[in-house]
VOPAGU-2260 file (C-alpha; in pm, 1 decimal, decimal comma):
REM VOPAGU-2260
SITE   aa  ch    i         X         Y         Z
SITE  MET   A    0    5838,9    1916,1   -1608,2
SITE  GLU   A    1    5459,5    1919,8   -1611,6
SITE  TRP   A    2    5427,2    2265,7   -1769,7
SITE  VAL   A    3    5658,8    2165,5   -2054,4
SITE  GLN   A    4    5441,4    1863,9   -2137,0
SITE  SER   A    5    5127,1    2075,4   -2105,1
SITE  TYR   A    6    5243,9    2342,0   -2349,9
SITE  THR   A    7    5392,7    2083,5   -2585,0
SITE  GLU   A    8    5057,0    1906,5   -2592,9
SITE  PHE   A    9    4886,6    2239,4   -2660,4
SITE  LEU   A   10    5122,1    2304,9   -2953,2
SITE  PHE   A   11    5056,5    1965,3   -3110,2
SITE  ARG   A   12    4681,1    2004,4   -3061,4
SITE  TRP   A   13    4691,3    2338,3   -3241,6
SITE  ILE   A   14    4892,5    2186,2   -3527,9
SITE  HIS   A   15    4652,7    1890,0   -3536,7
SITE  VAL   A   16    4345,3    2109,2   -3575,4
SITE  ALA   A   17    4500,3    2351,5   -3827,5
SITE  ALA   A   18    4649,9    2074,6   -4042,1
SITE  GLY   A   19    4324,3    1878,5   -4021,1
SITE  ILE   A   20    4131,7    2175,7   -4158,5
SITE  VAL   A   21    4371,5    2194,2   -4453,9
SITE  TRP   A   22    4349,8    1819,4   -4517,5
SITE  ILE   A   23    3976,7    1763,4   -4482,1
SITE  GLY   A   24    3894,8    2093,7   -4649,8
SITE  HIS   A   25    4076,7    1980,3   -4964,0
SITE  LEU   A   26    3921,1    1633,5   -4936,1
SITE  TYR   A   27    3572,4    1787,5   -4946,1
SITE  PHE   A   28    3672,7    2020,5   -5227,2
SITE  PHE   A   29    3785,6    1722,5   -5438,3
SITE  ASN   A   30    3474,4    1514,2   -5368,9
SITE  PHE   A   31    3192,4    1765,5   -5343,1
SITE  VAL   A   32    3310,7    2038,0   -5584,1
SITE  ASN   A   33    3594,5    1949,0   -5817,7
SITE  ALA   A   34    3465,8    1602,3   -5905,1
SITE  HIS   A   35    3157,1    1758,8   -6063,1
SITE  VAL   A   36    3332,4    2056,4   -6219,9
SITE  ALA   A   37    3588,4    1826,0   -6385,5
SITE  LYS   A   38    3308,9    1648,0   -6571,1
SITE  THR   A   39    3242,1    1969,4   -6764,4
SITE  TYR   A   40    3599,1    2001,7   -6900,6
SITE  ASP   A   41    3665,5    1934,6   -7266,9
SITE  ALA   A   42    4003,7    1785,9   -7365,3
SITE  ASP   A   43    4174,6    2125,7   -7400,8
SITE  SER   A   44    4038,1    2256,5   -7072,4
SITE  LYS   A   45    4143,4    1942,4   -6890,4
SITE  LYS   A   46    4496,2    1965,1   -7029,7
SITE  LYS   A   47    4523,2    2327,8   -6918,8
SITE  VAL   A   48    4347,2    2319,6   -6581,4
SITE  VAL   A   49    4437,3    1982,3   -6430,3
SITE  PRO   A   50    4819,8    2016,7   -6441,9
SITE  GLU   A   51    4789,6    2354,5   -6269,0
SITE  LEU   A   52    4512,8    2284,4   -6019,8
SITE  MET   A   53    4580,5    1930,7   -5903,6
SITE  PRO   A   54    4952,6    1945,5   -5814,1
SITE  ARG   A   55    4891,8    2260,0   -5609,4
SITE  SER   A   56    4585,4    2128,5   -5428,9
SITE  LEU   A   57    4734,4    1780,9   -5380,1
SITE  TYR   A   58    5042,0    1936,8   -5221,2
SITE  TRP   A   59    4832,5    2092,8   -4943,4
SITE  PHE   A   60    4612,0    1783,6   -4928,5
SITE  ARG   A   61    4888,1    1528,1   -4871,6
SITE  TRP   A   62    5101,4    1741,2   -4639,5
SITE  GLY   A   63    4794,0    1841,5   -4441,7
SITE  ALA   A   64    4735,0    1468,1   -4395,7
SITE  MET   A   65    5095,8    1414,4   -4288,4
SITE  TYR   A   66    5098,5    1686,4   -4022,4
SITE  THR   A   67    4751,8    1590,6   -3897,1
SITE  TRP   A   68    4853,9    1228,8   -3850,2
SITE  ILE   A   69    5194,1    1293,8   -3690,7
SITE  SER   A   70    5053,9    1548,5   -3446,0
SITE  GLY   A   71    4768,4    1307,1   -3368,8
SITE  ILE   A   72    5013,7    1032,1   -3274,5
SITE  PHE   A   73    5193,0    1270,9   -3039,4
SITE  LEU   A   74    4859,0    1367,0   -2883,0
SITE  LEU   A   75    4773,1    1000,7   -2826,9
SITE  ALA   A   76    5107,2     956,6   -2653,9
SITE  PHE   A   77    5063,1    1262,9   -2430,8
SITE  SER   A   78    4695,3    1216,4   -2343,3
SITE  TYR   A   79    4666,4     837,6   -2322,0
SITE  TYR   A   80    4987,4     633,4   -2336,9
SITE  MET   A   81    5195,6     851,6   -2105,3
SITE  ALA   A   82    4898,9     959,2   -1890,3
SITE  ASN   A   83    4789,5     609,8   -1783,5
SITE  ASN   A   84    4454,9     683,4   -1942,7
SITE  MET   A   85    4388,2     354,9   -2120,7
SITE  VAL   A   86    4244,4      82,0   -1897,2
SITE  PRO   A   87    3991,3      87,1   -1612,8
SITE  GLU   A   88    4101,4      54,9   -1250,5
SITE  GLY   A   89    4159,3    -303,8   -1149,0
SITE  SER   A   90    4228,2    -420,3   -1504,1
SITE  THR   A   91    4458,1    -719,5   -1544,7
SITE  MET   A   92    4612,3    -545,3   -1848,5
SITE  SER   A   93    4866,4    -272,1   -1788,8
SITE  ASN   A   94    4845,7      70,0   -1949,4
SITE  GLY   A   95    5165,2      -4,5   -2143,6
SITE  THR   A   96    5037,4    -333,7   -2283,8
SITE  ALA   A   97    4709,0    -171,3   -2387,6
SITE  SER   A   98    4902,6     110,2   -2557,2
SITE  ILE   A   99    5117,6    -132,7   -2756,0
SITE  LEU   A  100    4808,8    -332,7   -2856,3
SITE  CYS   A  101    4635,4     -19,2   -2984,3
SITE  LEU   A  102    4942,9      91,8   -3177,9
SITE  VAL   A  103    4965,3    -250,5   -3344,4
SITE  ILE   A  104    4596,8    -236,1   -3443,2
SITE  LEU   A  105    4652,6     122,4   -3561,3
SITE  PHE   A  106    4911,0      13,7   -3816,3
SITE  VAL   A  107    4751,7    -318,7   -3911,3
SITE  ALA   A  108    4409,9    -156,8   -3975,4
SITE  PHE   A  109    4508,3     -11,5   -4313,7
SITE  PHE   A  110    4641,9    -338,8   -4450,2
SITE  ILE   A  111    4328,1    -529,4   -4349,0
SITE  TYR   A  112    4115,5    -256,7   -4507,3
SITE  ASP   A  113    4335,3    -262,6   -4819,0
SITE  ILE   A  114    4304,2    -640,9   -4856,0
SITE  VAL   A  115    3926,1    -628,0   -4813,8
SITE  TRP   A  116    3879,4    -359,3   -5078,5
SITE  LYS   A  117    4114,1    -525,2   -5325,0
SITE  ALA   A  118    3923,8    -852,5   -5289,4
SITE  VAL   A  119    3568,5    -713,3   -5286,6
SITE  LYS   A  120    3448,7    -547,6   -5605,0
SITE  ASN   A  121    3095,8    -460,8   -5493,9
SITE  GLU   A  122    3088,1    -134,8   -5296,3
SITE  THR   A  123    2783,4    -227,9   -5089,7
SITE  VAL   A  124    2934,6    -560,3   -4985,4
SITE  GLY   A  125    3263,4    -386,8   -4905,2
SITE  ALA   A  126    3084,2    -126,3   -4694,6
SITE  VAL   A  127    2897,7    -395,2   -4497,1
SITE  ILE   A  128    3218,1    -591,3   -4433,7
SITE  SER   A  129    3400,0    -272,2   -4330,8
SITE  PHE   A  130    3121,5    -175,6   -4090,4
SITE  LEU   A  131    3119,5    -520,6   -3930,5
SITE  LEU   A  132    3497,1    -501,1   -3885,0
SITE  VAL   A  133    3460,8    -159,2   -3718,8
SITE  VAL   A  134    3192,1    -297,3   -3486,4
SITE  ALA   A  135    3414,1    -595,5   -3399,0
SITE  VAL   A  136    3704,9    -365,9   -3313,2
SITE  LEU   A  137    3479,1    -141,1   -3106,7
SITE  PHE   A  138    3341,8    -435,4   -2910,6
SITE  GLY   A  139    3686,3    -587,0   -2856,6
SITE  LEU   A  140    3840,3    -261,7   -2737,1
SITE  SER   A  141    3545,6    -197,0   -2505,1
SITE  ARG   A  142    3635,7    -515,3   -2316,6
SITE  ILE   A  143    3981,3    -386,2   -2223,3
SITE  LEU   A  144    3984,8      -3,4   -2248,5
SITE  ILE   A  145    3795,1     276,4   -2079,0
SITE  GLY   A  146    3521,4     425,6   -2295,9
SITE  ARG   A  147    3702,4     750,5   -2369,8
SITE  SER   A  148    4004,6     559,6   -2498,5
SITE  VAL   A  149    3784,5     335,3   -2715,5
SITE  TYR   A  150    3631,4     637,6   -2887,2
SITE  ILE   A  151    3955,4     823,3   -2951,1
SITE  HIS   A  152    4122,1     509,8   -3085,2
SITE  ILE   A  153    3849,0     423,6   -3332,3
SITE  GLY   A  154    3891,8     780,0   -3456,8
SITE  ALA   A  155    4268,6     725,6   -3473,4
SITE  PHE   A  156    4215,2     403,6   -3671,7
SITE  PHE   A  157    4002,1     590,9   -3925,1
SITE  GLY   A  158    4258,8     871,1   -3940,3
SITE  THR   A  159    4545,9     630,0   -3997,4
SITE  VAL   A  160    4364,6     445,4   -4276,2
SITE  MET   A  161    4284,4     781,5   -4435,6
SITE  PHE   A  162    4644,6     902,7   -4402,1
SITE  MET   A  163    4786,6     586,4   -4555,7
SITE  ASN   A  164    4528,2     602,0   -4833,2
SITE  VAL   A  165    4655,3     949,4   -4919,3
SITE  TRP   A  166    5023,2     860,1   -4931,9
SITE  MET   A  167    5009,2     498,6   -5051,6
SITE  ARG   A  168    4712,5     497,8   -5289,2
SITE  ILE   A  169    4570,6     839,4   -5384,1
SITE  TRP   A  170    4889,3    1041,7   -5435,2
SITE  PRO   A  171    5076,4     772,4   -5637,8
SITE  ALA   A  172    4769,0     728,6   -5857,6
SITE  GLN   A  173    4723,1    1102,4   -5903,7
SITE  LYS   A  174    5085,0    1143,9   -6014,8
SITE  LYS   A  175    5018,3     897,7   -6297,6
SITE  ILE   A  176    4690,9    1069,4   -6388,6
SITE  ILE   A  177    4847,9    1417,0   -6398,8
SITE  ALA   A  178    5146,8    1295,4   -6602,1
SITE  GLY   A  179    4910,2    1132,2   -6851,0
SITE  ILE   A  180    4706,7    1451,5   -6893,3
SITE  LYS   A  181    5020,8    1665,3   -6931,0
SITE  GLY   A  182    5151,5    1423,7   -7193,2
SITE  THR   A  183    5475,6    1347,8   -7010,0
SITE  ALA   A  184    5374,3     983,8   -6968,0
SITE  ALA   A  185    5121,3     740,2   -7107,4
SITE  ALA   A  186    4759,3     799,8   -7012,0
SITE  ALA   A  187    4681,3     643,8   -6676,0
SITE  ASP   A  188    4506,2     309,2   -6685,5
SITE  PRO   A  189    4133,7     337,7   -6598,9
SITE  SER   A  190    4196,4     115,1   -6295,5
SITE  VAL   A  191    4438,0     378,3   -6158,5
SITE  VAL   A  192    4178,5     653,6   -6200,4
SITE  ALA   A  193    3915,0     434,2   -6036,5
SITE  LEU   A  194    4144,1     352,4   -5743,3
SITE  ALA   A  195    4219,4     719,0   -5672,0
SITE  GLY   A  196    3850,2     807,9   -5684,8
SITE  LEU   A  197    3740,2     515,5   -5468,4
SITE  ARG   A  198    3996,3     571,6   -5194,5
SITE  SER   A  199    3919,6     944,7   -5187,6
SITE  LYS   A  200    3552,8     853,1   -5152,3
SITE  HIS   A  201    3634,7     616,2   -4865,7
SITE  ASN   A  202    3830,0     890,3   -4690,4
SITE  THR   A  203    3530,8    1121,5   -4720,5
SITE  TYR   A  204    3303,4     861,7   -4561,3
SITE  MET   A  205    3548,9     799,5   -4277,5
SITE  SER   A  206    3604,9    1170,0   -4213,5
SITE  VAL   A  207    3252,4    1244,0   -4089,8
SITE  PRO   A  208    3243,3     997,5   -3796,6
SITE  LEU   A  209    3613,1    1075,6   -3741,0
SITE  ALA   A  210    3522,1    1439,3   -3673,3
SITE  PHE   A  211    3297,4    1327,5   -3387,4
SITE  PHE   A  212    3545,3    1084,8   -3233,8
SITE  MET   A  213    3817,1    1349,7   -3231,2
SITE  VAL   A  214    3602,2    1565,3   -2998,5
SITE  SER   A  215    3427,0    1277,4   -2821,2
SITE  ASN   A  216    3605,7    1349,1   -2490,8
SITE  HIS   A  217    3348,2    1628,5   -2445,1
SITE  TYR   A  218    3064,1    1372,7   -2431,9
SITE  PRO   A  219    3111,0    1144,3   -2129,2
SITE  GLY   A  220    2741,8    1058,8   -2145,2
SITE  LEU   A  221    2820,5     860,3   -2461,1
SITE  TYR   A  222    3165,5     709,2   -2410,7
SITE  GLY   A  223    3109,7     672,1   -2034,2
SITE  ASN   A  224    2856,4     394,1   -2083,7
SITE  GLN   A  225    3101,6     107,6   -2030,4
SITE  GLU   A  226    2845,6    -157,8   -2121,7
SITE  TYR   A  227    2694,6      -8,4   -2438,0
SITE  GLY   A  228    2935,0     269,7   -2533,3
SITE  TRP   A  229    3075,6      54,6   -2815,3
SITE  LEU   A  230    2724,3      13,3   -2958,6
SITE  ILE   A  231    2661,2     388,5   -2940,8
SITE  ALA   A  232    2989,2     441,3   -3127,9
SITE  ALA   A  233    2881,3     192,2   -3394,7
SITE  VAL   A  234    2556,8     386,2   -3442,8
SITE  ILE   A  235    2756,1     710,3   -3472,0
SITE  VAL   A  236    2968,4     553,2   -3747,7
SITE  LEU   A  237    2657,3     440,7   -3934,1
SITE  VAL   A  238    2486,8     779,7   -3897,9
SITE  GLY   A  239    2807,7     948,9   -4013,2
SITE  TRP   A  240    2817,7     734,1   -4326,0
SITE  LEU   A  241    2452,2     803,0   -4401,3
SITE  LEU   A  242    2515,1    1177,1   -4359,4
SITE  THR   A  243    2808,1    1151,8   -4600,5
SITE  LYS   A  244    2582,9     978,1   -4852,2
SITE  PHE   A  245    2342,6    1270,8   -4824,7
SITE  LEU   A  246    2628,4    1515,0   -4886,8
SITE  TYR   A  247    2728,7    1324,5   -5200,7
SITE  VAL   A  248    2372,4    1334,9   -5331,4
SITE  LYS   A  249    2346,3    1705,8   -5250,6
SITE  SER   A  250    2678,0    1786,4   -5419,5
SITE  ALA   A  251    2567,2    1610,4   -5738,9
SITE  SER   A  252    2242,8    1805,4   -5763,3
SITE  ALA   A  253    2191,5    2131,2   -5949,6
SITE  ALA   A  254    2077,0    2312,8   -5634,4
SITE  PRO   A  255    2422,8    2402,7   -5495,9
SITE  THR   A  256    2503,5    2597,2   -5813,5
SITE  LYS   A  257    2193,2    2817,1   -5806,4
SITE  ILE   A  258    2261,6    3180,9   -5725,5
SITE  GLY   A  259    2125,8    3272,4   -5384,0
SITE  ASP   A  260    2126,3    2915,9   -5244,4
C-alpha cells in the first residue's frame, strides 16, 4: 500500500539523517579536534587517554556509518529504483537496467579508489586522478540518467567509498593502533597509522560535497540542467574539497583555541 511505503521511507530518512549526524560528527571530531589534541600527549597520557577515548568514539563512528549507509540504500530503492525515477522519458534504457548499472558502479567505486590510492603515493597526484574519475562518472551518468538521479548517485558513490573506508581500512587499522598503545600487541607499524589517517582525511574531503548532493533534490535549477548539470556537479565537488582544505588549515591554527573565538 502507498501509505506503508511512504511512512517506511520517512522512517529510513529519519534514521539516515540521525545516523549521518553521529557518523560525520565523529569524523570531524577526529580530524579537526582530536588529531591536534593528540599531538600534545606525552607517552603516559597517550597510554591512559587513547584506550579509553578511541574505542568509545570509534564505536559510534563505525556504527553511525553502518546505519547511514544501509538506510541510504533503502532510500535509493524507494525514491529511485522502485519509483521509476532514473532515466528520462523516451530513453532506450529501462529504469531497471539503469538501477542495476548504478548499483554495480556503487560497489565497484571503492575498489577502483582503493587501487588508485595504493598505487599513487603523492597526495596531489592522487587527488587529481580521483577528481578526473569523478568527472568521468558524472559525465557518463548524465548521458543516461535524469539530472536529479545523477546528483544523488554521485553522493551515494562518495558515501559508499566512505563507509567501506571505515569498515575495511580505518577500523581494522585503529584496532591495531589501540592494541599497540595498550600494550596488548606489538606497536602498530607506521604504515598502519598512516593508512588510518589518510583514509579518514579522504572521508572528510568527500563528506563536504556529499552533504550537498544528499539535499540536491531541493535545487532543480542545478541538477535540472540536462546538458551542463554534470559540469555544475563537478564544480561543486571541487569547491567542496577547497572548503575542506580551508577547514583543515583553520583547525590547525591557534585561533580556534582562543577564549571568546
